[in-house]
N, C-alpha and C positions, 0 to 999 in steps of 0.2 A: 504494500500500500504506500509506504514511504517513497519507494522508487517511482511509482506512478505520479505521485504528487510532485516529486522533484523534477521529473521529466516535463510535467505540465507547466511548472513554474519556469523552467528553463526555456520552454517554448514561448511562453508569454513574454518573458524578458527579451528574448531574441526578436520577437515581433514588435517590441516597443510598447506593448499594452500596459504593463505595470508602470513603466517609467512615465508614459503619457498620463496615466491616471493620477500619479503622484503630482505631476506638473499641473494638471487640472485642479486638483485640490488646492495647491499653493496659489494658482492664479485666482481662484475663487476667493480665497482668504484675503487677498489684497484688493478685492473689488472688481475683478474682471467677470463679465458674463461669459460663460463657456458654452460653445455649441454642443448639442447633444450627440452629434455624429460628425464625422469628417466633413468639413465645410470648405470647399476650395474658395480662394479669394476671387474676386471679380476683376478681370483684366481691364485696364484702362490705359489711355495714352493722353498725356497733357503736356503743354509747353512748360519748360522750366524758365527761370528768370533770364537766361541767356537766349531764349527763343528757340531752344532745341527740344524736340519731342522726346519724352521719356515714357516708357511703359513700366507698369508694375513688374512685369516679367523680366525686365532688365536686371532686377535685383534677385532673381531666382538663385538659390544657393546661399543666400544670406538670410538672417533673421531680420524681418522688416517691422519697424515701429511706425505704423501708418497713422498719421495724426491729421485730423481735419480741424481747421482753425480759421480765424480771421484777425486782422490787425486791430479791429475795434472791440474785440472780445476781451474783457478784463481778465477772466480766468485763463484765457489762452496766453495773454501777455505775461501773466504771473508764472506760468509753467515753462516758458521758452528758455530762460537761463538754466533751469534744471535739465531740460532736454539737451541743450548744448553740452552740458557737463557729461551726461550719459553718452552722447555721441563721441565726445573726445576720449572718454575712457574705454569705449567698446568698439569703435570703428575698425580697429585693426584685428578684431577677433571675429569679424563677419556679421556685425550688427550695423544696420543702417536705419537712420531716421529719415522718413520721407514725409515731409509736411505738405499737405494739400490745402492751399488757401482757397476759401470759398467766396466767390463772387466779387473779387476785387481785381483791379488792374495792376499790371506789372510795376508801374512807377510807385504806387502806394506800398506794395509789398516789398519792393527793393529798398525803399527808404526805411521800412521797419527792420528788415534783415540787416541792413548796414548799422542802424542804431543799436541793435541788440548784439551785433557781432556774430551772427549765426553762420555756421559753416556747413550744416547738413543740407541735403537737397531739398529744394522747395519747388513745387509745381503749382500752376494756376488753374483752378476750376472755375472760370469766370461765369459759367452758366449754372453752376451747382449741380450739373448732371451726375458727376461721379459721387459727390456728397449724397445725392438722392439714392444712387445705387447702393451705397453703403449705409443708408438710413441714418445719416449724421444730422439729425434734426436739432440736437443740442450740441453746442461746441464748448470746449474741445471734446472730440470723440477720438479715441485711439484704439486701433486694432493691432494685435500682434500676429504676424504671419510667419509661419515656419519656413525653413529652407526649401521645402517642396511647394510652397505657395498655398498652404492650408491655413485657415484662420484658427489660431489658438484661443483667442478671446477678445472681448471688447470692453473698454472702460469709458464711461461717460463722466466728464468733469476733470478738472485739473488735479494733478497729483505731484507730490515731491519726488519725482522720478529718480533723483540721485540718492535717495535714502537707501540704506543697506538692504532692507527687505526687498526692494525692487531690483537693485543691482545684483544681489545674490540670485534672484529668480532669473534675471536676464542671462546671467552667466551659466546657470543650469540649463536653460533653454538652448544656449549656444552649444552645449555639450551633447545635445540630442542627436 
C-alpha cells in the first residue's frame, strides 16, 4: 500500500499537480483569485511607448506580471514604485512586468513613466479593448501568467509588491 501511495505521489509531483496546488494556496492567501482549471491567457498585440507592436506571447517562457492601470488612478500610482522594485530584483530571473495603460495617449503615459523612472515594458490600450478582454473593470488589476502562458491568478487593487510575502511567492513561481 505504501508503495502505491509513493508511486502516486511521485507521479503527481512529476506532473506538477502538488506543486501547483501549493502555489494556488499561497496565491490565494495573499489575495489572488485563482482559476478553477487551467486558464490560458488571452493573446493581444498593443503598441509600446516607442510605437512598436508587442504581443503577450513575446514574453512566453517568462513569468509575466500583467498589470492594467492608468496614470490618473491613485492606487495605480501608489503601487508603481513597488512594481519597479520587483522588476529590478527579478528581471534577470525570467520575471517581466508588462503594464497595460488603459485609455490614455502615448504622451501622457510617457510623461508618467519618465516621472516615476519606470523601466519595465508599458503598452497602450487606448480603446480599452484588451482591458475588457481581461475584465479589468477596477484598476489596478494584475494577472500572473506562467511561463507557458496560463493564468495563475488575478489580484484587484494595489499591493506592496516588494514585500517579502510577494517576493518569496514570485521566486517560487519562477522555480516552477
